C-alpha positions, 0 to 999 in steps of 0.5 A, spaced: 500 500 500 505 504 501 508 503 494 502 505 491 499 498 489 492 496 491 490 490 495 485 485 492 482 480 496 477 474 495 471 479 496 474 486 497 479 491 494 483 496 498 486 502 494 491 507 496 489 514 497 490 519 491 494 524 493 494 530 488 500 534 487 497 541 486 501 545 492 505 551 490 509 552 496 512 547 501 508 543 506 507 538 511 501 534 513 499 532 520 494 526 520 492 521 526 490 514 527 483 516 529 479 521 533 480 525 539 488 524 539 490 531 539 491 532 532 489 539 532 492 541 538 499 539 535 497 542 528 496 549 532 503 548 536 506 546 529 504 553 526 506 557 532 513 554 532 514 555 524 511 562 525 516 564 530 521 561 526 519 565 520 516 560 516 510 564 514 505 558 515 498 557 513 493 552 515 488 548 510 484 544 515 479 539 514 473 536 518 466 533 518 464 540 521 467 544 516 464 549 511 461 547 504 465 552 501 473 553 503 472 559 508 478 563 510 480 566 517 485 571 517 488 569 524 493 575 524 488 580 523 481 578 526 480 578 533 477 572 535 474 574 541 468 570 545 463 575 542 466 574 535 465 566 535 458 567 538 456 571 532 459 566 527 455 560 531 449 564 531 450 565 523 450 557 522 457 556 522 461 551 527 465 556 530 469 551 534 471 547 528 478 545 527 480 552 522 477 556 528 481 553 533 487 553 529 486 561 527 485 562 535 491 558 538 496 560 532 494 566 530 495 564 522 491 564 516 487 558 516 482 555 511 477 551 513 474 545 509 469 539 509 470 532 509 464 527 509 466 520 510 472 516 510 475 509 508 479 504 512 485 506 508 484 514 509 481 517 503 475 521 504 468 519 501 468 527 499 471 533 500 473 540 498 480 540 500 482 540 493 479 547 493 482 549 499 489 547 497 488 551 491 486 557 495 492 556 499 496 557 493 493 564 492 494 567 499 499 570 503 504 565 507 510 561 505 509 554 508 502 550 508 500 545 514 495 540 511 491 538 517 487 531 517 480 529 520 480 523 524 484 517 521 482 521 514 488 523 510 488 530 506 488 528 499 494 532 497 501 531 496 506 534 501 513 533 502 513 530 509 508 528 514 507 527 522 502 522 525 499 523 531 498 517 536 493 517 542 496 512 547 489 511 550 487 508 543 486 500 543 493 497 541 489 495 534 489 502 532 496 502 531 499 495 529 492 493 526 487 495 521 491 501 517 495 503 523 502 501 520 500 504 513 500 511 517 506 510 520 510 508 514 507 514 511 510 519 516 516 522 518 515 523 525 510 520 530 508 524 536 505 520 542 500 524 546 497 523 553 503 519 555 501 519 562 496 516 567 490 515 568 490 516 560 495 510 559 500 506 563 508 507 562 508 499 560 502 501 554 506 507 552 513 503 551 509 497 548 506 502 543 513 505 541 516 498 540 510 496 536 512 503 532 519 502 531 518 494 529 514 497 523 518 503 521 525 503 525 528 509 523 522 513 524 522 519 530 518 518 536 516 523 541 512 522 547 508 528 549 503 530 554 498 536 554 497 541 558 492 547 558 495 554 556 490 560 557 490 565 552 489 571 557 491 572 564 487 568 569 491 569 576 486 570 582 480 568 578 474 563 581 473 559 575 469 554 572 473 549 567 469 546 561 473 540 558 473 534 553 478 531 558 475 525 561 473 525 569 479 521 571 484 526 567 480 533 569 483 533 576 490 533 573 489 539 569 485 543 574 491 542 579 496 544 573 491 550 572 491 552 579 498 551 580 501 554 574 496 560 573 494 562 580 487 561 579 481 557 583 477 552 580 471 551 583 467 547 578 468 543 572 465 539 567 467 533 562 461 534 558 463 539 553 460 534 547 454 533 551 450 539 551 444 537 556 449 535 561 454 541 560 448 546 561 446 543 567 453 543 570 454 550 568 448 553 571 449 548 577 455 552 580 453 559 576 454 563 583 461 560 585 465 563 579 466 569 575 470 566 569 469 560 565 475 556 562 474 552 556 477 549 550 475 551 543 471 544 541 464 541 541 459 546 544 464 551 547 461 556 543 454 555 542 453 553 549 459 555 554 460 562 551 453 563 550 451 561 557 457 565 560 456 572 556 449 572 557 450 571 565 456 576 565 461 571 566 468 572 563 470 567 557 478 565 557 479 559 551 484 554 553 490 551 548 492 544 549 499 545 549 504 538 547 509 538 552 515 533 550 517 528 555 524 528 558 529 523 554 526 525 547 528 531 542 523 537 543 517 537 539 519 544 537 526 542 534 523 536 530 518 541 527 523 546 525 528 540 522 522 537 518 520 543 515 527 545 513 527 538 510 520 539 506 523 546 504 529 543 501 525 537 498 520 542 495 526 546 492 529 540 489 522 538 486 522 544 482 529 545 480 
C-alpha cells in the first residue's frame, strides 16, 4: 500500500489514497490514527513554532464540521474574541471547528474545509480540500500545514508528514487495521497523553516498540498536554469546561491552579454533551466569575453563550504538547522537518 499498489482480496479491494500534487509552496501534513488524539492541538503548536521561526505558515484544515465552501480566517488580523465566535455560531457556522481553533491558538491564516466520510485506508468519501489547497496557493504565507480529520488523510501531496498517536487508543489502532500504513507514511510520530490515568508507562513503551518494529528509523516523541490560557487568569474563581475525561480533569485543574494562580471551583467533562454541560454550568453559576474552556464541541454555542449572557468572563484554553524528558523537543523536530520539506520542495522544482 505504501508503494502505491492496491490490495485485492477474495471479496474486497483496498486502494491507496490519491494524493494530488497541486501545492505551490512547501508543506507538511499532520494526520492521526483516529479521533480525539490531539491532532489539532499539535497542528496549532506546529504553526506557532514555524511562525516564530519565520516560516510564514498557513493552515488548510479539514473536518466533518467544516464549511461547504473553503472559508478563510485571517488569524493575524481578526480578533477572535468570545463575542466574535458567538456571532459566527449564531450565523450557522461551527465556530469551534478545527480552522477556528487553529486561527485562535496560532494566530495564522487558516482555511477551513469539509470532509464527509472516510475509508479504512484514509481517503475521504468527499471533500473540498482540493479547493482549499488551491486557495492556499493564492494567499499570503510561505509554508502550508495540511491538517487531517480523524484517521482521514488530506488528499494532497506534501513533502513530509507527522502522525499523531493517542496512547489511550486500543493497541489495534496502531499495529492493526491501517495503523502501520500511517506510520510508514510519516516522518515523525508524536505520542500524546503519555501519562496516567490516560495510559500506563508499560502501554506507552509497548506502543513505541510496536512503532519502531514497523518503521525503525522513524522519530518518536512522547508528549503530554497541558492547558495554556490565552489571557491572564491569576486570582480568578473559575469554572473549567473540558473534553478531558473525569479521571484526567483533576490533573489539569491542579496544573491550572498551580501554574496560573487561579481557583477552580467547578468543572465539567461534558463539553460534547450539551444537556449535561448546561446543567453543570448553571449548577455552580454563583461560585465563579470566569469560565475556562477549550475551543471544541459546544464551547461556543453553549459555554460562551451561557457565560456572556450571565456576565461571566470567557478565557479559551490551548492544549499545549509538552515533550517528555529523554526525547528531542517537539519544537526542534518541527523546525528540522520543515527545513527538510523546504529543501525537498526546492529540489522538486529545480
